[in-house]
N, C-alpha and C positions, 0 to 999 in steps of 0.2 A: 231510802225507805220506799218499797214498792207499794203501789196503791191501785185501787180499782176505780175507774170512771163509771158513774152511773148516769144513764140517760132515760128520761121518761117524757114522752110527748103524746098524750092521748086526746088532747083538746086543741082546737084551732086558736085558742086565745092565750094559752100559757104552756110552759114546759118546766120540768124540774131537772136539775142536774146535781150531781153530788160526787163526793169523793169518800172512799171507804178504805180502811186498812183492817185486815183480819175481820173481826165481827163488829167493828165500830164504824159508825157513820161519822166521819170527821167534819164534813162540810155538806151543806145542802142549800140550794138556791132555787127559788121559784121566780121565773121571769114571765111577766105578763106581756108577752109578745107572740107573734105568729111563728109557726114552725120554720119559716124562711129565715128567721134570725137565730136559729138554734146553733149553727156552727160558730157564728161570731160570739154567741153567748158562752159556749164551751171554752173558746180561746180566752175570752175575758175572765171567766171564772177561774180557770187553772192559773192564769197569771196572777189574779187577785189572791189566790190561795197559796202562792209561792211554790207552785209545783211545775216541774218541767215535764215535757212529754216522755222523756226517758224514765221518769219515776212511775209512770202509769204502766202497769204490768197486766191489766185485765180490763175488759169492757163489759158492763152489764147493760142490757137494753130491755126495756119493757116493750114488747112487740104489739101490745094491744090488750084487749080490744080498744080501738079508738077511732077518731075521724080518719078518713082515707088519707088526706094530705099530711096530717100530723104523724100518722103511723108510717107512711112511706118515707117521709123525710128523715125521721129519727132512726129508722131501721137502716136506711141507706148510709147515714153518717156513721152509725155504729159498725156496720159491716166494713166500710171503708177504713175506718180507724183501726179495727182489729186486723184486717187483711194487710194493710200497708205496714203496720207495726209488728206483725207476726205475733199478735196477742190472743190469748184465749178469749172467747166470747160466751158470756152467760146470757141466755135468752129466757125471759119469764113473762107470763101473762099476769095481769093484775087488774083488779077492780079499780077504777079511777079514784074511788074514795079511800082505798087502802093507803096507810101511811108509808112514806118512803122508807122509813126504818124497817117496817114489817116486810116490805118488798125485798129489801136488801138481805134481811135475815133468811127469807125463803130462798132467795137466789143462791145462797151458799151451798145448798144441797143439790143444785142443778148440775147436769152434765155440761161439759164444754161443747159448744157447737162450732161448726165451720162457718155457718151463715144463718142469719135471722130472716124470717119472713113476717111481714106485717099481718095482723088480723084486724078486722074492721067491725064497728058497731052496726053498720048497715051495708047494703050492697053498694060498692063504689060506682060512681058515675064519671068515668074517666074521659069518655068521648060521647058525642051526641051524633045520632044518625043524620046523614045528609040526604036530601031528596034528589 
Protein backbone atom coordinates (compact mmCIF):
# COMPACT_ATOMS: atom_id res chain seq x y z
CA UNK A 1 0.00 0.00 0.00
CA UNK A 2 1.66 3.26 -1.13
CA UNK A 3 1.10 6.29 1.03
CA UNK A 4 1.95 9.98 1.35
CA UNK A 5 3.87 11.41 4.29
CA UNK A 6 2.53 14.81 5.35
CA UNK A 7 4.74 17.31 7.20
CA UNK A 8 3.72 20.65 8.65
CA UNK A 9 5.81 22.76 11.02
CA UNK A 10 4.83 26.42 11.03
CA UNK A 11 5.30 27.10 14.74
CA UNK A 12 8.30 26.78 17.06
CA UNK A 13 6.31 24.88 19.67
CA UNK A 14 4.61 22.09 17.73
CA UNK A 15 4.49 20.26 14.42
CA UNK A 16 2.03 17.99 12.64
CA UNK A 17 2.79 14.84 10.72
CA UNK A 18 0.39 12.57 8.95
CA UNK A 19 -0.06 9.68 6.59
CA UNK A 20 -2.54 9.65 3.73
CA UNK A 21 -3.65 7.27 1.03
CA UNK A 22 -5.62 8.50 -1.96
CA UNK A 23 -7.99 11.15 -0.60
CA UNK A 24 -8.05 9.83 2.98
CA UNK A 25 -5.96 11.03 5.90
CA UNK A 26 -5.16 7.75 7.68
CA UNK A 27 -3.10 9.08 10.58
CA UNK A 28 -2.41 12.48 12.08
CA UNK A 29 -0.16 13.38 14.97
CA UNK A 30 0.53 16.73 16.60
CA UNK A 31 3.72 16.87 18.65
CA UNK A 32 4.28 19.69 21.08
CA UNK A 33 8.01 19.81 20.54
CA UNK A 34 10.41 22.12 18.75
CA UNK A 35 11.30 21.69 15.05
CA UNK A 36 14.63 20.15 16.06
CA UNK A 37 12.66 17.05 17.10
CA UNK A 38 10.78 16.73 13.80
CA UNK A 39 12.95 14.06 12.19
CA UNK A 40 12.83 11.84 15.28
CA UNK A 41 9.07 12.44 15.46
CA UNK A 42 8.59 11.30 11.87
CA UNK A 43 10.61 8.12 12.47
CA UNK A 44 8.65 7.38 15.64
CA UNK A 45 5.28 8.01 14.00
CA UNK A 46 5.82 5.83 10.93
CA UNK A 47 7.04 3.04 13.17
CA UNK A 48 3.99 3.49 15.43
CA UNK A 49 1.71 3.44 12.37
CA UNK A 50 3.29 0.20 11.11
CA UNK A 51 4.60 1.77 7.91
CA UNK A 52 7.96 1.18 6.31
CA UNK A 53 9.84 3.80 4.34
CA UNK A 54 9.31 1.69 1.21
CA UNK A 55 5.55 2.18 1.54
CA UNK A 56 5.89 5.97 1.42
CA UNK A 57 5.56 7.02 -2.20
CA UNK A 58 5.12 10.79 -1.89
CA UNK A 59 5.93 13.63 0.50
CA UNK A 60 3.71 16.65 1.13
CA UNK A 61 5.21 19.68 2.87
CA UNK A 62 3.51 22.80 4.12
CA UNK A 63 6.22 25.31 3.29
CA UNK A 64 4.68 28.13 5.32
CA UNK A 65 4.10 30.77 6.11
CA UNK A 66 5.67 30.00 9.44
CA UNK A 67 8.49 30.74 11.82
CA UNK A 68 11.91 30.88 10.22
CA UNK A 69 13.33 27.91 12.13
CA UNK A 70 10.24 25.70 11.85
CA UNK A 71 9.86 26.37 8.14
CA UNK A 72 13.55 25.84 7.32
CA UNK A 73 13.79 22.58 9.29
CA UNK A 74 10.59 21.05 7.93
CA UNK A 75 11.33 22.01 4.32
CA UNK A 76 14.89 20.64 4.58
CA UNK A 77 13.61 17.31 5.93
CA UNK A 78 10.93 17.06 3.23
CA UNK A 79 13.39 17.94 0.45
CA UNK A 80 15.90 15.38 1.73
CA UNK A 81 13.31 12.65 2.17
CA UNK A 82 11.92 13.21 -1.34
CA UNK A 83 15.34 13.52 -2.99
CA UNK A 84 16.96 10.48 -1.39
CA UNK A 85 13.85 8.34 -1.89
CA UNK A 86 13.24 9.58 -5.46
CA UNK A 87 9.72 10.56 -4.37
CA UNK A 88 7.33 13.18 -5.71
CA UNK A 89 7.10 16.29 -3.54
CA UNK A 90 3.86 18.22 -3.05
CA UNK A 91 4.43 21.76 -1.78
CA UNK A 92 1.58 23.80 -0.36
CA UNK A 93 1.15 26.99 1.64
CA UNK A 94 -1.46 26.96 4.37
CA UNK A 95 -2.90 29.16 7.06
CA UNK A 96 -1.70 27.75 10.40
CA UNK A 97 -5.36 27.52 11.49
CA UNK A 98 -6.40 25.38 8.50
CA UNK A 99 -7.14 21.75 9.37
CA UNK A 100 -4.66 19.11 8.31
CA UNK A 101 -7.42 17.30 6.39
CA UNK A 102 -8.22 20.45 4.42
CA UNK A 103 -4.54 21.03 3.63
CA UNK A 104 -4.20 17.44 2.39
CA UNK A 105 -7.27 17.71 0.16
CA UNK A 106 -5.96 20.95 -1.38
CA UNK A 107 -2.50 19.45 -1.89
CA UNK A 108 -3.88 16.72 -4.15
CA UNK A 109 -4.45 19.28 -6.89
CA UNK A 110 -0.89 20.64 -6.69
CA UNK A 111 1.85 19.99 -9.22
CA UNK A 112 4.78 17.85 -8.17
CA UNK A 113 7.87 19.92 -7.37
CA UNK A 114 11.56 19.06 -7.37
CA UNK A 115 12.27 21.20 -4.31
CA UNK A 116 10.39 23.17 -1.67
CA UNK A 117 11.37 26.61 -0.41
CA UNK A 118 10.23 27.93 2.97
CA UNK A 119 8.10 31.03 3.38
CA UNK A 120 8.12 33.01 6.61
CA UNK A 121 5.62 35.03 8.59
CA UNK A 122 8.22 37.76 9.14
CA UNK A 123 11.69 38.68 7.93
CA UNK A 124 14.18 36.00 9.11
CA UNK A 125 17.03 37.05 11.39
CA UNK A 126 19.63 34.42 10.62
CA UNK A 127 22.73 36.40 11.50
CA UNK A 128 23.55 39.48 13.48
CA UNK A 129 25.97 42.18 12.31
CA UNK A 130 29.39 42.25 13.96
CA UNK A 131 31.18 45.50 14.80
